TIRO-2110 file (N, C-alpha, C; in Angstrom, 1 decimal):
// TIRO-2110
37.5, -1.4, 65.5, N, 1, A
36.1, -1.6, 65.0, CA, 1, A
35.7, -0.4, 64.2, C, 1, A
35.1, -0.7, 63.0, N, 2, A
34.7, 0.4, 62.2, CA, 2, A
33.2, 0.6, 62.3, C, 2, A
32.8, 1.8, 62.2, N, 3, A
31.4, 2.2, 62.4, CA, 3, A
30.9, 2.5, 61.0, C, 3, A
29.7, 1.9, 60.6, N, 4, A
29.0, 2.2, 59.3, CA, 4, A
27.7, 2.9, 59.6, C, 4, A
27.5, 3.9, 58.7, N, 5, A
26.2, 4.6, 58.9, CA, 5, A
25.1, 3.7, 58.2, C, 5, A
23.9, 3.7, 58.7, N, 6, A
22.9, 2.9, 58.2, CA, 6, A
22.4, 3.4, 56.8, C, 6, A
22.7, 4.6, 56.4, N, 7, A
22.3, 5.2, 55.2, CA, 7, A
23.2, 4.7, 54.0, C, 7, A
24.3, 4.1, 54.2, N, 8, A
25.2, 3.7, 53.2, CA, 8, A
25.0, 2.3, 52.7, C, 8, A
24.1, 1.5, 53.3, N, 9, A
24.0, 0.1, 53.1, CA, 9, A
23.0, -0.2, 51.9, C, 9, A
22.2, 0.7, 51.4, N, 10, A
21.2, 0.4, 50.4, CA, 10, A
20.4, 1.6, 50.0, C, 10, A
19.3, 1.3, 49.2, N, 11, A
18.5, 2.4, 48.8, CA, 11, A
17.3, 2.6, 49.8, C, 11, A
16.9, 3.9, 49.8, N, 12, A
15.8, 4.2, 50.7, CA, 12, A
14.5, 3.9, 50.0, C, 12, A
13.4, 3.8, 50.7, N, 13, A
12.1, 3.5, 50.2, CA, 13, A
11.7, 4.6, 49.2, C, 13, A
12.1, 5.8, 49.5, N, 14, A
11.7, 7.0, 48.6, CA, 14, A
12.5, 6.8, 47.2, C, 14, A
13.7, 6.4, 47.3, N, 15, A
14.5, 6.2, 46.0, CA, 15, A
13.9, 5.1, 45.2, C, 15, A
13.6, 4.0, 45.8, N, 16, A
13.0, 2.8, 45.1, CA, 16, A
11.6, 3.2, 44.5, C, 16, A
10.8, 4.0, 45.2, N, 17, A
9.5, 4.4, 44.7, CA, 17, A
9.7, 5.3, 43.5, C, 17, A
10.6, 6.2, 43.6, N, 18, A
10.9, 7.2, 42.5, CA, 18, A
11.4, 6.4, 41.3, C, 18, A
12.2, 5.4, 41.4, N, 19, A
12.8, 4.7, 40.3, CA, 19, A
11.6, 3.9, 39.6, C, 19, A
10.8, 3.3, 40.4, N, 20, A
9.6, 2.5, 39.9, CA, 20, A
8.7, 3.5, 39.1, C, 20, A
8.5, 4.7, 39.7, N, 21, A
7.6, 5.7, 39.0, CA, 21, A
8.2, 6.1, 37.6, C, 21, A
9.5, 6.3, 37.6, N, 22, A
10.1, 6.7, 36.3, CA, 22, A
10.0, 5.6, 35.3, C, 22, A
10.3, 4.4, 35.7, N, 23, A
10.3, 3.2, 34.8, CA, 23, A
8.8, 3.0, 34.3, C, 23, A
7.9, 3.1, 35.2, N, 24, A
6.4, 3.0, 34.8, CA, 24, A
6.0, 4.0, 33.8, C, 24, A
6.4, 5.3, 34.0, N, 25, A
6.1, 6.3, 33.1, CA, 25, A
6.7, 6.0, 31.7, C, 25, A
7.9, 5.6, 31.6, N, 26, A
8.6, 5.3, 30.4, CA, 26, A
7.9, 4.1, 29.7, C, 26, A
7.6, 3.1, 30.4, N, 27, A
6.9, 1.9, 29.8, CA, 27, A
5.5, 2.2, 29.3, C, 27, A
4.8, 3.0, 30.1, N, 28, A
3.4, 3.4, 29.6, CA, 28, A
3.5, 4.3, 28.4, C, 28, A
4.5, 5.1, 28.2, N, 29, A
4.7, 5.9, 27.0, CA, 29, A
4.9, 5.0, 25.8, C, 29, A
5.8, 4.0, 26.0, N, 30, A
6.1, 3.1, 24.9, CA, 30, A
4.9, 2.3, 24.5, C, 30, A
4.2, 1.8, 25.5, N, 31, A
3.0, 1.0, 25.2, CA, 31, A
1.9, 1.9, 24.5, C, 31, A
1.9, 3.1, 24.9, N, 32, A
0.9, 4.1, 24.2, CA, 32, A
1.3, 4.3, 22.8, C, 32, A
2.5, 4.2, 22.4, N, 33, A
3.0, 4.4, 21.0, CA, 33, A
2.8, 3.2, 20.1, C, 33, A
2.6, 2.0, 20.7, N, 34, A
2.4, 0.8, 20.0, CA, 34, A
1.3, 0.8, 18.9, C, 34, A
0.1, 1.3, 19.2, N, 35, A
-1.0, 1.3, 18.2, CA, 35, A
-0.6, 2.2, 17.0, C, 35, A
0.1, 3.3, 17.2, N, 36, A
0.5, 4.2, 16.1, CA, 36, A
1.5, 3.5, 15.3, C, 36, A
2.5, 2.8, 15.9, N, 37, A
3.5, 2.1, 15.1, CA, 37, A
2.9, 0.9, 14.4, C, 37, A
2.0, 0.2, 14.9, N, 38, A
1.3, -0.9, 14.2, CA, 38, A
0.5, -0.4, 13.1, C, 38, A
-0.2, 0.7, 13.3, N, 39, A
-1.0, 1.3, 12.2, CA, 39, A
-0.1, 1.7, 11.0, C, 39, A
1.1, 2.3, 11.3, N, 40, A
2.0, 2.7, 10.3, CA, 40, A
2.6, 1.5, 9.6, C, 40, A
2.8, 0.4, 10.3, N, 41, A
3.3, -0.8, 9.7, CA, 41, A
2.3, -1.4, 8.7, C, 41, A
1.0, -1.4, 9.2, N, 42, A
-0.1, -1.9, 8.3, CA, 42, A
-0.2, -1.1, 7.1, C, 42, A
-0.2, 0.2, 7.2, N, 43, A
-0.3, 1.1, 6.0, CA, 43, A
0.9, 0.9, 5.0, C, 43, A
2.1, 0.8, 5.6, N, 44, A
3.2, 0.7, 4.7, CA, 44, A
3.2, -0.7, 4.0, C, 44, A
2.7, -1.7, 4.7, N, 45, A
2.6, -3.1, 4.0, CA, 45, A
1.6, -3.0, 2.9, C, 45, A
0.5, -2.3, 3.2, N, 46, A
-0.6, -2.2, 2.1, CA, 46, A
-0.1, -1.4, 0.9, C, 46, A
0.7, -0.4, 1.1, N, 47, A
1.2, 0.4, 0.0, CA, 47, A
2.3, -0.4, -0.8, C, 47, A
3.0, -1.2, -0.1, N, 48, A
4.0, -2.1, -0.8, CA, 48, A
3.3, -3.1, -1.6, C, 48, A
2.2, -3.7, -1.1, N, 49, A
1.5, -4.7, -1.9, CA, 49, A
0.8, -4.1, -3.1, C, 49, A
0.2, -2.9, -2.9, N, 50, A
-0.4, -2.2, -4.0, CA, 50, A
0.6, -1.8, -5.1, C, 50, A
1.8, -1.4, -4.7, N, 51, A
2.9, -1.2, -5.7, CA, 51, A
3.3, -2.4, -6.4, C, 51, A
3.3, -3.6, -5.7, N, 52, A
3.7, -4.8, -6.4, CA, 52, A
2.6, -5.2, -7.4, C, 52, A
1.3, -5.0, -7.0, N, 53, A
0.2, -5.3, -7.9, CA, 53, A
0.3, -4.4, -9.2, C, 53, A
0.5, -3.1, -9.0, N, 54, A
0.7, -2.2, -10.1, CA, 54, A
1.9, -2.6, -11.0, C, 54, A
2.9, -3.0, -10.4, N, 55, A
4.1, -3.5, -11.2, CA, 55, A
3.7, -4.8, -12.0, C, 55, A
3.0, -5.7, -11.4, N, 56, A
2.5, -6.9, -12.1, CA, 56, A
1.7, -6.5, -13.3, C, 56, A
0.7, -5.6, -13.1, N, 57, A
-0.2, -5.2, -14.2, CA, 57, A
0.6, -4.5, -15.3, C, 57, A
1.4, -3.5, -14.9, N, 58, A
2.1, -2.8, -16.0, CA, 58, A
3.2, -3.6, -16.7, C, 58, A
3.9, -4.5, -16.0, N, 59, A
4.8, -5.4, -16.7, CA, 59, A
4.1, -6.4, -17.6, C, 59, A
2.9, -6.8, -17.1, N, 60, A
2.1, -7.8, -17.9, CA, 60, A
1.7, -7.1, -19.2, C, 60, A
1.3, -5.8, -19.1, N, 61, A
0.9, -5.1, -20.3, CA, 61, A
2.0, -4.8, -21.3, C, 61, A
3.2, -4.6, -20.8, N, 62, A
4.3, -4.4, -21.7, CA, 62, A
4.7, -5.6, -22.5, C, 62, A
4.6, -6.8, -21.9, N, 63, A
5.0, -8.0, -22.7, CA, 63, A
3.8, -8.5, -23.5, C, 63, A
2.6, -8.1, -23.2, N, 64, A
1.4, -8.6, -24.0, CA, 64, A
1.3, -7.8, -25.3, C, 64, A
1.1, -8.5, -26.3, N, 65, A
0.9, -7.8, -27.6, CA, 65, A
-0.6, -7.8, -28.0, C, 65, A
-1.1, -6.6, -28.2, N, 66, A
-2.5, -6.5, -28.6, CA, 66, A
-2.6, -6.5, -30.1, C, 66, A
-3.5, -7.3, -30.6, N, 67, A
-3.7, -7.3, -32.1, CA, 67, A
-4.2, -6.0, -32.7, C, 67, A
-5.1, -5.4, -31.9, N, 68, A
-5.7, -4.2, -32.4, CA, 68, A
-6.0, -3.2, -31.2, C, 68, A
-6.3, -2.0, -31.6, N, 69, A
-6.6, -1.0, -30.5, CA, 69, A
-7.9, -1.4, -29.8, C, 69, A
-8.8, -2.0, -30.5, N, 70, A
-10.1, -2.4, -29.9, CA, 70, A
-9.9, -3.5, -28.8, C, 70, A
-8.9, -4.3, -29.1, N, 71, A
-8.6, -5.4, -28.1, CA, 71, A
-8.0, -4.7, -26.8, C, 71, A
-7.2, -3.7, -27.0, N, 72, A
-6.6, -3.0, -25.8, CA, 72, A
-7.7, -2.3, -25.1, C, 72, A
-8.6, -1.6, -25.8, N, 73, A
-9.7, -0.9, -25.2, CA, 73, A
-10.7, -1.9, -24.4, C, 73, A
-10.8, -3.1, -25.0, N, 74, A
-11.6, -4.1, -24.3, CA, 74, A
-11.0, -4.6, -23.0, C, 74, A
-9.7, -4.4, -22.8, N, 75, A
-9.0, -4.7, -21.6, CA, 75, A
-9.7, -4.0, -20.4, C, 75, A
-10.3, -2.8, -20.7, N, 76, A
-11.0, -2.1, -19.6, CA, 76, A
-12.1, -2.9, -19.1, C, 76, A
-12.5, -2.8, -17.9, N, 77, A
-13.6, -3.5, -17.3, CA, 77, A
-13.1, -4.9, -16.8, C, 77, A
-11.8, -5.1, -16.9, N, 78, A
-11.2, -6.4, -16.5, CA, 78, A
-11.0, -6.4, -15.0, C, 78, A
-11.2, -7.5, -14.3, N, 79, A
-10.9, -7.6, -12.9, CA, 79, A
-9.7, -8.6, -12.8, C, 79, A
-8.7, -8.3, -12.1, N, 80, A
-7.6, -9.2, -11.9, CA, 80, A
-7.5, -9.5, -10.4, C, 80, A
-7.1, -10.7, -10.0, N, 81, A
-7.1, -11.1, -8.6, CA, 81, A
-5.7, -11.5, -8.2, C, 81, A
-5.4, -11.2, -7.0, N, 82, A
-4.0, -11.4, -6.4, CA, 82, A
-4.1, -12.0, -5.0, C, 82, A
-3.0, -12.8, -4.7, N, 83, A
-3.0, -13.4, -3.3, CA, 83, A
-2.3, -12.4, -2.4, C, 83, A
-2.0, -12.8, -1.1, N, 84, A
-1.5, -12.0, -0.1, CA, 84, A
0.0, -11.6, -0.4, C, 84, A
0.6, -12.2, -1.4, N, 85, A
2.0, -11.9, -1.8, CA, 85, A
2.0, -11.1, -3.1, C, 85, A
0.8, -10.6, -3.5, N, 86, A
0.7, -9.8, -4.7, CA, 86, A
1.0, -10.6, -6.0, C, 86, A
0.8, -12.0, -5.9, N, 87, A
1.0, -12.8, -7.1, CA, 87, A
-0.4, -13.0, -7.8, C, 87, A
-0.4, -13.0, -9.1, N, 88, A
-1.7, -13.1, -9.8, CA, 88, A
-2.3, -14.5, -9.6, C, 88, A
-3.6, -14.5, -9.6, N, 89, A
-4.4, -15.7, -9.5, CA, 89, A
-5.3, -15.8, -10.7, C, 89, A
-5.7, -17.0, -11.0, N, 90, A
-6.6, -17.2, -12.2, CA, 90, A
-8.0, -17.1, -11.8, C, 90, A
-8.3, -17.3, -10.5, N, 91, A
-9.7, -17.2, -10.1, CA, 91, A
-9.8, -16.3, -8.9, C, 91, A
-11.0, -16.0, -8.5, N, 92, A
-11.3, -15.1, -7.4, CA, 92, A
-11.5, -15.9, -6.1, C, 92, A
-11.4, -17.2, -6.1, N, 93, A
-11.8, -18.0, -5.0, CA, 93, A
-10.9, -17.7, -3.8, C, 93, A
-9.6, -17.7, -3.9, N, 94, A
-8.7, -17.4, -2.8, CA, 94, A
-8.0, -16.0, -2.9, C, 94, A
-8.7, -15.2, -3.6, N, 95, A
-8.1, -13.8, -3.8, CA, 95, A
-8.1, -13.0, -2.6, C, 95, A
-7.1, -12.3, -2.3, N, 96, A
-7.0, -11.3, -1.2, CA, 96, A
-7.2, -9.9, -1.7, C, 96, A
-6.8, -9.7, -3.0, N, 97, A
-6.9, -8.3, -3.6, CA, 97, A
-7.6, -8.4, -5.0, C, 97, A
-8.3, -7.4, -5.3, N, 98, A
-8.9, -7.3, -6.6, CA, 98, A
-8.5, -6.0, -7.2, C, 98, A
-8.1, -6.1, -8.5, N, 99, A
-7.7, -4.9, -9.2, CA, 99, A
-8.7, -4.7, -10.4, C, 99, A
-9.5, -3.7, -10.3, N, 100, A
-10.4, -3.3, -11.4, CA, 100, A
-9.8, -2.3, -12.3, C, 100, A
-9.8, -2.6, -13.6, N, 101, A
-9.1, -1.8, -14.6, CA, 101, A
-10.1, -1.1, -15.5, C, 101, A
-9.9, 0.1, -15.8, N, 102, A
-10.6, 0.9, -16.8, CA, 102, A
-9.6, 1.5, -17.7, C, 102, A
-10.0, 1.6, -19.0, N, 103, A
-9.1, 2.2, -20.0, CA, 103, A
-9.7, 3.5, -20.4, C, 103, A
-8.9, 4.6, -20.4, N, 104, A
-9.4, 5.9, -20.8, CA, 104, A
-8.4, 6.6, -21.7, C, 104, A
-8.9, 7.6, -22.4, N, 105, A
-8.0, 8.4, -23.2, CA, 105, A
-7.1, 9.3, -22.2, C, 105, A
-5.9, 9.5, -22.6, N, 106, A
-5.0, 10.3, -21.8, CA, 106, A
-5.5, 11.8, -21.8, C, 106, A
-5.2, 12.5, -20.7, N, 107, A
-5.4, 13.9, -20.6, CA, 107, A
-4.1, 14.6, -20.2, C, 107, A
-3.6, 15.4, -21.1, N, 108, A
-2.3, 16.1, -20.7, CA, 108, A
-2.5, 17.6, -20.9, C, 108, A
-2.0, 18.4, -20.0, N, 109, A
-2.2, 19.8, -20.0, CA, 109, A
-1.5, 20.4, -21.3, C, 109, A
-2.2, 21.3, -21.9, N, 110, A
-1.6, 22.0, -23.1, CA, 110, A
-1.8, 21.2, -24.4, C, 110, A
-2.4, 20.0, -24.4, N, 111, A
-2.6, 19.3, -25.6, CA, 111, A
-4.0, 19.5, -26.1, C, 111, A
-4.2, 20.0, -27.3, N, 112, A
-5.5, 20.3, -27.8, CA, 112, A
-5.6, 19.9, -29.3, C, 112, A
-6.9, 19.9, -29.8, N, 113, A
-7.1, 19.7, -31.2, CA, 113, A
-6.7, 18.4, -31.7, C, 113, A
-6.0, 18.4, -32.9, N, 114, A
-5.5, 17.1, -33.5, CA, 114, A
-4.5, 16.4, -32.7, C, 114, A
-3.8, 17.2, -31.8, N, 115, A
-2.8, 16.5, -31.0, CA, 115, A
-3.4, 15.5, -30.0, C, 115, A
-4.6, 15.8, -29.6, N, 116, A
-5.3, 14.9, -28.7, CA, 116, A
-5.6, 13.5, -29.4, C, 116, A
-6.0, 13.6, -30.7, N, 117, A
-6.3, 12.4, -31.4, CA, 117, A
-5.0, 11.6, -31.7, C, 117, A
-3.9, 12.3, -32.0, N, 118, A
-2.7, 11.7, -32.3, CA, 118, A
-2.1, 11.0, -31.0, C, 118, A
-2.3, 11.7, -29.9, N, 119, A
-1.9, 11.2, -28.6, CA, 119, A
-2.7, 9.9, -28.2, C, 119, A
-4.0, 10.0, -28.4, N, 120, A
-4.9, 8.9, -28.0, CA, 120, A
-4.7, 7.7, -28.9, C, 120, A
-4.1, 7.9, -30.1, N, 121, A
-3.9, 6.7, -30.9, CA, 121, A
-2.7, 5.8, -30.4, C, 121, A
-1.9, 6.4, -29.6, N, 122, A
-0.7, 5.6, -29.1, CA, 122, A
-0.5, 5.6, -27.6, C, 122, A
-1.4, 6.3, -26.9, N, 123, A
-1.2, 6.4, -25.4, CA, 123, A
-2.6, 6.2, -24.8, C, 123, A
-2.7, 5.4, -23.8, N, 124, A
-3.9, 5.3, -23.0, CA, 124, A
-3.6, 5.4, -21.5, C, 124, A
-4.6, 5.8, -20.8, N, 125, A
-4.5, 5.9, -19.4, CA, 125, A
-5.3, 4.8, -18.7, C, 125, A
-4.7, 4.0, -17.9, N, 126, A
-5.4, 2.9, -17.2, CA, 126, A
-5.7, 3.4, -15.8, C, 126, A
-7.0, 3.3, -15.4, N, 127, A
-7.4, 3.5, -14.1, CA, 127, A
-7.4, 2.2, -13.4, C, 127, A
-6.7, 2.1, -12.3, N, 128, A
-6.6, 0.8, -11.5, CA, 128, A
-7.1, 1.0, -10.1, C, 128, A
-8.1, 0.3, -9.7, N, 129, A
-8.7, 0.4, -8.3, CA, 129, A
-8.4, -0.9, -7.6, C, 129, A
-7.6, -0.8, -6.5, N, 130, A
-7.3, -2.0, -5.8, CA, 130, A
-8.1, -2.1, -4.5, C, 130, A
-8.7, -3.2, -4.3, N, 131, A
-9.6, -3.4, -3.1, CA, 131, A
-9.2, -4.7, -2.4, C, 131, A
-9.2, -4.7, -1.1, N, 132, A
-9.0, -5.9, -0.3, CA, 132, A
-10.3, -6.7, -0.4, C, 132, A
-10.2, -8.0, -0.8, N, 133, A
-11.3, -8.8, -1.0, CA, 133, A
-11.7, -9.5, 0.4, C, 133, A
-10.8, -9.7, 1.2, N, 134, A
-11.0, -10.5, 2.5, CA, 134, A
-11.5, -9.6, 3.6, C, 134, A
-11.6, -8.3, 3.4, N, 135, A
-12.0, -7.3, 4.5, CA, 135, A
-13.3, -6.7, 4.0, C, 135, A
-14.3, -6.8, 4.8, N, 136, A
-15.6, -6.2, 4.4, CA, 136, A
-15.5, -4.6, 4.5, C, 136, A
-16.0, -3.9, 3.5, N, 137, A
-16.0, -2.5, 3.5, CA, 137, A
-14.6, -1.9, 3.5, C, 137, A
-13.7, -2.6, 2.9, N, 138, A
-12.3, -2.1, 2.8, CA, 138, A
-12.2, -0.9, 1.9, C, 138, A
-11.3, 0.0, 2.2, N, 139, A
-11.1, 1.2, 1.4, CA, 139, A
-10.5, 0.7, 0.0, C, 139, A
-10.9, 1.5, -1.0, N, 140, A
-10.3, 1.2, -2.4, CA, 140, A
-9.3, 2.3, -2.7, C, 140, A
-8.1, 1.8, -3.1, N, 141, A
-7.0, 2.7, -3.5, CA, 141, A
-7.0, 2.8, -5.0, C, 141, A
-7.0, 4.0, -5.6, N, 142, A
-7.1, 4.2, -7.0, CA, 142, A
-5.8, 4.8, -7.5, C, 142, A
-5.3, 4.2, -8.7, N, 143, A
-4.1, 4.6, -9.3, CA, 143, A
-4.3, 4.9, -10.8, C, 143, A
-3.4, 5.6, -11.4, N, 144, A
-3.5, 5.9, -12.8, CA, 144, A
-2.1, 5.6, -13.5, C, 144, A
-2.1, 4.8, -14.6, N, 145, A
-0.9, 4.5, -15.3, CA, 145, A
-1.1, 5.0, -16.8, C, 145, A
-0.1, 5.6, -17.3, N, 146, A
-0.1, 5.9, -18.7, CA, 146, A
0.7, 4.8, -19.5, C, 146, A
0.0, 4.2, -20.5, N, 147, A
0.5, 3.1, -21.2, CA, 147, A
0.7, 3.5, -22.7, C, 147, A
1.8, 3.3, -23.2, N, 148, A
2.0, 3.5, -24.7, CA, 148, A
1.9, 2.2, -25.4, C, 148, A
1.2, 2.2, -26.5, N, 149, A
1.0, 0.9, -27.2, CA, 149, A
1.0, 1.3, -28.7, C, 149, A
1.4, 0.4, -29.5, N, 150, A
1.4, 0.5, -31.0, CA, 150, A
1.7, -0.8, -31.6, C, 150, A
END
């Protein structure tokens, strides 16, 4: 007949309690990091959508032919509307994002005098402010694009 010690048959209450404590500490740490991860996900999604909207606007301007410089300047003050996939909409009824556009003369360091007028005749700076329409008091993100036209 073989004799077994009672300590070799399983875990003690102290060991089980310590294991549960370690697992609880690890789980609470991971749960505590969830809000930061979700916030980063929300911010990166917003930046991606804003980049898609800017791409839509700039590519639309490249293919659009303006009959005159005044027509291009009149493009300022325009509001464009986009859905949740950054696709352009014709009305603001179901818009999720609004892009307000302003047209300005370019400003480049070191350019003075007549060079400013020459530059302004073929280059404009677009100020684009993107706002979430479906969120009250949403932050506005502002961007600037240099557009060459002739």
